[in-house]
N, C-alpha and C positions, 0 to 999 in steps of 0.2 A: 600486347593486349589492347583491345578496343576499350576506350574509356569514355563513357557518355557523361558529360558535364551539364548539370541542370541548375540554372540560376534560381535565386530566391525571387520574391516579389519585386516588381518594378525594374528588374534587370534583364538584359538580353545576353546573347552569346558573347558579346565583347567584354562582359564583366570577367571572363576567364582569360583575357588576352595575356596577362602577366604570368599566368600559370602554364599555359599551353607549351611554351618552349622547353620548360624543364621536363614535362612529360614526354615530349618528342625526343629530347636528348637521351632519356632513359630507355628509348626504344618502343614507347607506347604510341598508340594512334588515338589521340584525343579528338572528341567530337562534341564541341560546345553547341548547345541548342538555344534557340529563342522559342519560347512557348507560344502556342496559339492565342491570338487576340491581344498580345502585348502591344500597347500603343494604339490600339484600334478604338474607335468610338463605340458607344453603346449599341448603335444601330448594326454594327458588324460583330460585336463581341458578346452581346447580351445572352446568347444561348450557350456560350462556352463555360464549362464547369471543370471541376477537378478531374472528372473521368476523361475529359478530352485531353487534358495535360498528360495524364497517365498513358492514354492511348498513343500520344505522340512519341513517348519514350518507348513504349512497346513496339511501335512500328519501326523505330530505329534499331531496336534489338533484332527484330525479325529480318531486317535488311542486311544483317551481318552474319558471318559464319563464326561459329565457335563461341566461347564464353566471353562475357563482357563484365566490366566493372562499372557500377553506377555511382556517381558522385552528386550529392544534392546539398546545396547551401540553403540554410534557413528554411523557408517554406518549400523549397525544392526537395526537402527531405520527405515530405508527404508524397511527392510525385514519384521519387525513386523507390520508395517502399511499396507504393501501389504497383509499380512496374515489376518489382521483385516478386510480389505476390502473384502477378499474372504470368511470370516466366521464371519460376524458382530454379528450374533446371538449366537456365541459360546464364544466370548471374553468378559470377565467381566471388564477388564481394560487393557490399554496399558501404560507401563512405559518406557519413553525415558530417557536414561542416557546420559546427556550432548549432546543431539541432539534434533531434532524437526521432526514432521510429515512432510514428503515431499508432494508436490502437485502432481497431475497427470503429468507424464513426468519428474519429478524431478530425479536428479542423485546424486550420492555421491560426487565424485570429479574425477579429472583426475590425474593420476600418471604415472611415467615413466615405460615403458615396458622393461623387460630384459628377453631375451630368450622366449618371448611370454607369460610371466606372469608378475604380479605386485608384486615385492618384497617389503619388509618393507624398506622405504626410509631412515631410521635412525632418531634418535630423533632430529637431527639438522634441519630436514625438518619442524618442528612444531614451532609455536610461543612460546615465553618464558612463557606466562601465562598458556599455555596448559600443560607444563611439569615441571614447577618450583617446584612442590611439590613431584616429583619423585626423590629419591636419586640415587646416582651413582650405587650402588649395584643392585637396582631394575631395573634400566635402562639396565645394562649389562645383567642381567638375562633374561629380556623379549626381548631384541634385539636378543639374541641368540636363544630364543624359537619362535620368530616370524616366520611365514610361508607365502609363496607367496599366492596370491589369483588369481583366473582366470581373464584373461585379460579383459573380457567383464563386469565383475560385477561392478566395480566402475563407469562406464560411461553408463551402461544400464538404460534407462528411466524406472521408475516404472509405471506399469499399474494399475490404480485405476478406478473402474467402478461403485461401489455401494455407493451411498451417505449415506447409513445407517452407514457407518464407522464413520460419524460425531456424531452419537449417542453413540458411545463407549466412556466411561469415560477415560480420559487421565491424567497422572501425568508426568510432566517434572521435572527430578532431574537435575537441572542446576548447573554447576560448579561455575559460578560467578555471575549470575543474581538472584535477588529476584523477586517476582512476578510483582511488579510495574515496575522494570527496564526491565524485559523481555517483558512485554506487550508494553512498549514504543518502545523498540528496534524492536520487531517483526512487528510493524506497518510499518517499513521501508523496509521490506524484500520481497516485491512484492508478487508473487504467494505463497511463503512459509508462509508469514503472512496471506494471505487470507485463506489458508488451516487451519492454527491454529485457526483463528477467527471463522471458520465454525464449529469447535468442540464445542458441546453444554455444555459439562462438562469437563473443563480443569483447572488444578491447576499447579502451579510452586513452587517448593521447592528448595531453595538455599542450596547447599552442602558446599560451601566455599572450593572448590577443583579445581584442574586442570582437564584435559580432561580424565584422566584414574584413577578415584577414586577407582576402584577395586584393584589397585596396591598401590596407594599412601595413601588412607584413607579407607581401607576396612570396618572398624568398622562403620564409618560414613555412608557409602553407604548401608551397610547391615541394619542398623537401619532405614534409610530412606525407603528402599524397604519394610521392614516389615510393616512400618506405611502406605505405599501407597497401599498395597495389602489388599483389602477389598471388 
């Protein structure tokens, strides 16, 4: 199976390096992406928005034969759901890594702009439960490797037009919620909960990790991904 791996904000294709070997060993063909404008100054990335990130994944799907699995970490979840909406007949499954399918018009979040781009805000910007399992060395490594993202991407509303996306099977690899906990929580999340409940085949798997399992618990994430891809 071709597996397209989409990183979250501030990360590039290399953020999947510890996951790729397990997917290859399982017989899959992983394709880790770096999204348009990552690391580029505002003069080069100012016009790039969420639609461009979705289009990059759609182009990857169109370049392949047969069904694909889309994997999105964090903000990459918006990207892969947009691509599933654009190509629902080509996507065998969407896997969300500690994130959820956005509703139409949903955004990632708002972060401070610096010189017209969104730089990595530092680990201190995140809640303790999101980062508690990342040790100091890993934090230092990825803080140094993190790259800015185009200003528009985190706050651009996702455009979703095809209700057939709700027929695409979904796996949510949740850091802290098991399935029952997740379903109780999502019922309180307004339009995000409505979007999740509209998905006809959705499962939730608890990783027991923080928000960046590809760094803190790569073996656990890799095993869960291999199990989800079917």
